[in-house]
C-alpha positions as CSV (number, residue, x, y, z in Angstrom):
1,M,41.6,156.1,-126.9
2,E,42.8,154.9,-130.2
3,T,39.8,153.4,-132.6
4,Y,40.0,151.9,-135.7
5,G,37.6,151.6,-138.5
6,K,34.5,154.3,-138.8
7,P,35.0,157.3,-136.3
8,M,33.0,157.0,-133.1
9,P,34.4,159.6,-130.8
10,D,32.0,159.4,-128.0
11,A,32.0,155.5,-127.9
12,T,33.3,153.4,-125.2
13,L,35.5,150.6,-126.4
14,P,33.0,148.0,-125.8
15,E,30.6,149.9,-128.0
16,I,33.3,150.2,-130.7
17,V,33.9,146.5,-130.6
18,A,30.1,145.7,-130.8
19,H,29.6,148.5,-133.3
20,R,32.4,146.9,-135.9
21,F,31.0,143.4,-135.2
22,A,27.8,144.5,-136.8
23,D,29.6,145.9,-139.7
24,L,31.5,142.8,-140.4
25,Y,29.2,140.1,-139.8
26,D,25.9,141.7,-140.4
27,G,24.3,141.4,-137.2
28,A,24.6,142.1,-133.4
29,P,27.0,140.0,-131.5
30,G,25.4,137.4,-129.2
31,V,27.9,137.8,-126.5
32,L,30.5,140.3,-125.0
33,V,33.5,139.6,-122.9
34,R,36.0,141.5,-121.2
35,A,39.1,140.4,-119.3
36,P,41.4,143.1,-117.5
37,G,45.0,143.5,-117.6
38,R,46.8,144.2,-114.4
39,V,49.5,146.3,-112.5
40,N,51.6,144.6,-109.8
41,L,51.9,146.3,-106.8
42,I,54.9,144.3,-105.6
43,G,56.2,140.7,-106.0
44,E,58.0,140.7,-109.3
45,H,59.6,137.5,-110.7
46,T,58.4,135.7,-107.6
47,D,55.4,133.9,-109.4
48,Y,57.5,131.4,-111.3
49,N,59.3,130.8,-108.3
50,D,56.2,129.5,-106.2
51,G,56.1,132.9,-104.4
52,F,54.0,135.7,-103.7
53,V,52.4,138.6,-105.7
54,L,50.4,141.4,-105.0
55,P,48.6,142.7,-108.2
56,L,45.3,144.4,-109.2
57,A,43.3,144.1,-112.2
58,I,43.2,147.6,-113.8
59,E,40.4,149.4,-115.7
60,R,41.9,148.8,-119.3
61,A,40.9,145.4,-120.8
62,V,40.5,143.1,-123.8
63,W,37.1,143.0,-125.1
64,I,35.5,140.3,-127.6
65,A,32.2,140.5,-129.3
66,L,31.2,137.4,-130.7
67,R,28.8,134.7,-131.8
68,P,28.9,131.0,-132.4
69,R,29.5,129.4,-135.7
70,D,28.7,125.7,-136.5
71,D,31.8,124.9,-138.9
72,G,34.5,124.4,-136.1
73,A,36.1,127.5,-137.2
74,V,37.1,130.7,-135.3
75,R,37.5,133.9,-137.2
76,L,38.3,137.0,-135.3
77,Y,39.0,140.5,-136.4
78,S,41.4,142.6,-134.5
79,L,40.9,146.3,-134.1
80,H,44.6,147.2,-133.2
81,H,46.1,145.0,-136.2
82,Q,43.0,145.9,-138.7
83,E,43.1,142.3,-140.2
84,A,41.2,139.4,-139.7
85,R,42.5,135.8,-139.0
86,E,41.0,132.3,-138.9
87,F,41.7,128.8,-138.0
88,A,39.9,125.4,-137.6
89,L,39.6,123.9,-134.4
90,G,40.7,120.6,-135.5
91,G,43.6,121.6,-137.2
92,R,45.8,124.2,-135.6
93,E,49.3,124.8,-136.2
94,R,51.9,127.2,-134.7
95,E,52.3,130.0,-137.3
96,G,55.0,132.4,-136.4
97,R,54.3,134.8,-133.4
98,A,51.2,136.9,-134.7
99,W,48.6,138.0,-132.4
100,I,46.2,135.1,-133.3
101,E,48.6,132.6,-131.7
102,Y,47.4,133.6,-128.6
103,V,43.8,132.6,-129.3
104,K,45.1,129.3,-131.0
105,G,47.0,128.6,-128.0
106,T,44.4,129.1,-125.9
107,A,41.9,127.2,-127.9
108,W,44.8,124.3,-127.9
109,A,45.0,124.4,-124.0
110,L,41.4,124.1,-123.5
111,G,41.1,121.0,-125.9
112,E,44.0,119.5,-123.8
113,A,42.2,120.1,-120.5
114,G,39.5,117.9,-122.0
115,H,36.6,120.7,-123.2
116,A,34.7,120.3,-126.3
117,L,34.8,123.6,-128.3
118,R,32.6,125.3,-130.4
119,G,33.8,127.8,-133.1
120,W,32.9,131.4,-133.3
121,E,33.3,134.6,-134.9
122,G,34.2,137.9,-133.4
123,V,36.0,141.3,-133.0
124,V,38.8,142.0,-130.7
125,G,39.7,145.4,-129.4
126,S,41.9,146.5,-126.3
127,D,43.2,149.6,-124.5
128,V,45.7,147.7,-122.8
129,P,49.1,148.6,-124.0
130,I,51.1,146.0,-125.6
131,G,54.3,145.2,-124.3
132,A,54.1,147.4,-121.5
133,G,54.3,145.2,-118.8
134,L,50.5,145.4,-118.1
135,S,49.6,141.5,-119.2
136,S,48.0,142.4,-122.7
137,S,48.7,138.7,-123.5
138,A,47.1,137.3,-120.5
139,A,44.2,139.8,-120.8
140,L,43.8,138.4,-124.4
141,E,44.1,134.6,-123.3
142,L,41.6,134.9,-120.6
143,A,39.1,137.0,-122.9
144,T,39.2,134.1,-125.5
145,A,38.8,131.4,-122.9
146,R,35.7,133.2,-121.4
147,A,34.5,133.5,-125.2
148,F,35.0,129.7,-125.6
149,A,33.3,129.0,-122.4
150,A,30.3,131.2,-123.4
151,V,29.8,129.6,-126.6
152,S,30.8,126.1,-125.7
153,G,28.9,125.5,-122.5
154,V,32.1,125.2,-120.5
155,D,31.7,126.0,-116.8
156,W,33.8,128.9,-115.8
157,D,36.5,128.3,-113.1
158,P,38.5,131.2,-112.7
159,A,41.4,129.3,-111.1
160,A,41.3,126.5,-113.6
161,M,41.0,128.6,-116.6
162,A,44.0,130.8,-115.2
163,L,45.9,127.5,-115.5
164,V,44.7,126.9,-119.0
165,C,45.8,130.1,-120.2
166,Q,49.2,129.8,-118.5
167,R,49.7,126.4,-120.4
168,A,49.0,128.3,-123.6
169,E,51.8,131.1,-122.9
170,N,54.0,128.5,-121.9
171,E,53.8,125.7,-124.3
172,W,52.3,127.3,-127.4
173,V,53.6,130.8,-127.3
174,G,57.0,129.8,-125.6
175,M,56.8,132.4,-122.9
176,K,57.7,130.9,-119.4
177,C,55.5,133.0,-117.6
178,G,54.3,132.3,-114.3
179,I,50.4,132.2,-112.9
180,M,50.5,135.8,-111.8
181,D,49.0,137.4,-115.1
182,P,46.4,134.9,-115.7
183,M,45.5,134.6,-112.3
184,I,44.7,138.3,-111.8
185,S,43.0,138.6,-115.0
186,A,40.8,135.8,-113.9
187,V,40.1,136.5,-110.1
188,G,40.4,140.5,-109.9
189,R,38.1,142.1,-107.2
190,A,36.9,145.7,-107.5
191,G,38.5,148.1,-105.1
192,H,41.0,145.8,-104.0
193,A,44.5,144.3,-105.0
194,V,44.9,140.2,-104.7
195,L,47.5,138.7,-102.5
196,I,48.3,135.3,-104.6
197,D,50.2,132.2,-103.5
198,C,51.7,131.2,-106.5
199,R,52.0,127.7,-105.2
200,T,48.6,126.8,-103.7
201,L,46.5,129.6,-105.9
202,A,45.2,130.6,-102.8
203,T,44.0,134.3,-103.0
204,G,43.0,137.1,-100.4
205,A,41.7,140.5,-101.5
206,V,43.6,143.4,-99.7
207,P,42.5,147.0,-99.7
208,L,44.4,149.8,-100.9
209,P,45.2,152.3,-97.9
210,P,42.3,154.8,-97.4
211,G,43.2,158.1,-99.5
212,T,45.4,156.5,-102.1
213,R,45.4,155.9,-105.8
214,V,47.5,153.7,-108.0
215,V,49.0,155.5,-111.1
216,V,50.3,153.3,-113.9
217,M,53.3,155.3,-115.9
218,D,54.1,154.0,-119.3
219,T,57.6,154.8,-120.3
220,S,56.9,154.4,-123.8
221,T,59.6,151.9,-124.2
222,R,58.8,148.1,-125.3
223,R,60.3,144.8,-125.0
224,G,59.6,141.5,-126.2
225,L,59.4,139.1,-123.6
226,V,60.1,136.0,-125.7
227,D,63.0,137.4,-126.9
228,S,64.2,138.9,-123.8
229,A,66.3,137.7,-120.9
230,Y,62.9,136.4,-118.9
231,N,63.3,132.7,-119.5
232,E,67.1,133.1,-118.8
233,R,66.0,134.5,-115.3
234,R,63.9,131.6,-114.8
235,R,66.5,129.3,-115.5
236,Q,68.8,130.7,-113.2
237,C,66.2,130.8,-110.3
238,E,65.8,127.1,-110.8
239,A,69.4,126.5,-110.9
240,V,69.8,127.9,-107.6
241,A,66.9,126.2,-106.2
242,A,68.4,122.9,-107.4
243,A,71.7,123.7,-105.5
244,F,70.0,124.1,-102.2
245,G,68.0,121.0,-102.9
246,V,64.8,122.7,-102.6
247,P,61.4,122.7,-104.9
248,A,61.8,126.6,-105.5
249,L,63.1,129.7,-104.2
250,R,59.9,130.3,-102.2
251,D,61.3,127.7,-99.9
252,L,64.5,129.4,-99.0
253,S,64.9,132.2,-96.1
254,A,66.8,135.0,-96.5
255,A,69.1,133.9,-93.7
256,E,69.5,130.4,-95.5
257,L,70.4,131.9,-98.8
258,E,73.0,134.0,-97.3
259,A,74.4,131.2,-95.4
260,G,74.9,129.2,-98.6
261,A,75.6,132.1,-101.1
262,A,79.4,131.5,-100.9
263,R,79.2,128.6,-102.6
264,L,77.1,129.9,-105.8
265,D,78.1,131.9,-108.6
266,P,77.7,135.6,-107.7
267,L,75.3,136.3,-110.5
268,L,73.2,133.4,-109.2
269,A,73.3,134.5,-105.8
270,R,72.1,137.9,-106.7
271,R,69.2,136.7,-108.5
272,A,68.0,134.5,-105.6
273,R,68.5,137.5,-103.3
274,H,65.8,139.5,-105.2
275,V,63.4,136.6,-105.3
276,V,63.7,135.6,-101.8
277,T,63.8,139.1,-100.3
278,E,60.7,139.9,-102.6
279,N,58.7,137.2,-101.3
280,E,59.2,138.8,-97.8
281,R,58.4,142.4,-98.9
282,T,55.0,141.2,-100.6
283,L,53.8,139.6,-97.6
284,A,54.7,142.7,-95.4
285,A,53.3,145.0,-98.2
286,A,50.0,142.9,-97.8
287,D,50.0,143.5,-93.9
288,A,50.7,147.2,-94.6
289,M,47.8,147.3,-96.6
290,R,45.4,145.7,-94.3
291,A,46.5,148.1,-91.6
292,G,46.4,151.4,-94.0
293,E,49.7,152.1,-93.6
294,A,50.6,154.0,-97.3
295,A,53.9,155.0,-96.1
296,L,55.1,151.3,-95.1
297,L,53.9,150.1,-98.5
298,G,55.7,152.8,-100.4
299,R,59.1,151.9,-98.7
300,L,58.5,148.4,-99.4
301,M,58.0,149.3,-103.0
302,N,60.7,151.5,-103.3
303,A,63.1,148.6,-102.0
304,G,61.7,146.2,-104.6
305,H,62.6,148.4,-107.5
306,R,66.0,148.7,-105.9
307,S,66.4,144.9,-106.0
308,L,65.1,144.7,-109.4
309,R,67.5,147.1,-110.7
310,D,70.5,145.9,-108.8
311,Y,69.9,142.2,-108.1
312,Y,67.9,141.2,-111.0
313,E,69.1,143.5,-113.4
314,V,65.7,143.9,-115.3
315,S,65.3,147.7,-114.9
316,S,66.2,150.2,-117.7
317,P,67.5,153.8,-117.7
318,E,63.7,154.9,-118.7
319,L,62.2,152.9,-115.9
320,D,64.7,154.0,-113.5
321,A,64.2,157.5,-114.7
322,M,60.5,157.5,-114.1
323,V,60.9,155.8,-110.8
324,E,63.1,158.4,-109.4
325,I,61.1,161.1,-110.7
326,A,58.1,159.8,-109.2
327,Q,59.7,159.3,-105.8
328,A,60.8,162.7,-105.7
329,R,57.2,164.0,-105.6
330,P,55.9,164.9,-102.2
331,E,52.5,162.7,-103.0
332,C,54.1,159.8,-103.8
333,H,54.4,157.3,-101.3
334,G,56.7,154.7,-103.1
335,A,57.0,153.6,-106.8
336,R,58.8,150.9,-108.7
337,M,59.1,149.2,-112.0
338,T,56.3,146.6,-112.7
339,G,56.2,143.9,-115.0
340,A,58.9,141.6,-116.3
341,G,61.2,144.6,-117.1
342,F,63.5,145.8,-119.7
343,G,60.9,148.5,-120.5
344,G,57.3,149.1,-120.1
345,C,55.7,150.5,-117.0
346,A,56.4,151.5,-113.4
347,V,53.6,151.8,-110.8
348,A,53.3,154.5,-108.0
349,L,51.2,154.7,-105.0
350,V,49.9,158.2,-104.5
351,D,47.6,160.7,-102.4
352,K,44.2,160.6,-103.9
353,G,43.7,164.2,-104.1
354,D,47.1,165.1,-105.6
355,S,46.8,162.3,-108.1
356,A,46.2,164.7,-111.2
357,E,49.1,167.0,-110.1
358,F,51.3,164.3,-109.8
359,V,50.7,162.7,-113.3
360,E,51.2,166.3,-114.9
361,R,54.6,166.9,-113.0
362,V,55.7,163.6,-113.2
363,S,54.8,163.6,-117.5
364,A,56.3,166.7,-117.8
365,R,59.7,166.2,-115.9
366,Y,60.2,162.4,-117.6
367,Q,59.8,164.0,-121.0
368,E,62.4,166.5,-120.2
369,A,64.8,163.9,-118.8
370,T,64.4,161.1,-121.7
371,G,63.0,163.1,-124.6
372,K,60.0,160.4,-124.5
373,E,56.5,161.2,-124.3
374,P,55.3,159.2,-121.5
375,R,51.5,157.9,-120.8
376,L,50.3,158.2,-117.2
377,H,47.0,157.3,-116.0
378,V,45.1,156.7,-112.6
379,T,43.4,153.4,-112.3
380,G,41.0,151.7,-110.2
381,A,41.0,147.8,-109.4
382,T,38.4,146.0,-111.4
383,G,36.6,142.5,-111.3
384,G,38.2,139.5,-113.5
385,A,37.0,138.1,-116.7
386,E,33.4,138.1,-117.2
387,I,30.7,138.2,-119.9
388,V,28.9,141.8,-120.0
389,P,25.7,143.0,-121.6
390,V,26.0,143.8,-125.1
391,P,25.6,147.8,-125.7
392,G,22.1,148.6,-127.0
């Protein structure tokens, strides 16, 4: 774990955050909140098409230690950036793309939703890698929303808060993300992935197949989503939906798409083909998990990666290398890139008893193939954003 400030080699991240708070603000925090990152097993680029996704909340998270203020200001120190930023609740303005904009955007979106907010001061720490496709920004926004709710007396409605944080990302930060990332950070369930209907926001917990573990495979490559082709892909999907006269690509079956594909630009047809078939794979994956069929889930993950690589064109050489190396391992049921793409992480489903060997062998082979040092870790599924006891 990376730590900042005074060395605390045996401390957990929440202990480090609380300790740094005491250093900076001369007293213990009154509240400690956490919001998890996520890894998506399957259902990529379907969320902003009103489709289905199957993520789980991972053990890595954003933590904020805080206490209220009475002057209408928010002051937050970032362990990662080793700097403090401050803004007034009554006079927020966008100022570039610094990390504090995610906090300010969440405050703005909460105010737009009609919530009266109280200021606070705090320290934020995270072990969710930035830019790795594990939703570090959504975790920061959900942790911020949880902090505001705690000091402002706002009732915590996970789905409503996920929508608030999506609005912050869409309208303040400028990233036209779908609902998946904030939703799973809000509603995650320990030991389960969550099938999310991104149109209705209906959720259903789905257990991992017995005897399997999820491995997050960080390629050590990064992308900036606001500057990437993410928003372009969204516009392309909207164009296809409009051409078929449907609200979103979720409303097209594979047969309907293929029947009308000849009147589409070939590029747009490929984009839509990924989304439509990915929705079908995601629902099939949930059924496979309920039945405990790890091999079928793995095959669906493999097919999802091929679709993202060939039809949606959001993979990268490093992601392809990581996935191919993982898929070649006998203990691996399936692997695919995860997140928006262009860099970041892949995800694998492996046999639990062989997960340590998988991590060791895949790490070595990937570094040999690419010259980059990967970071692989086995993760369980955790609950969503919450208030937790302040460490003693």
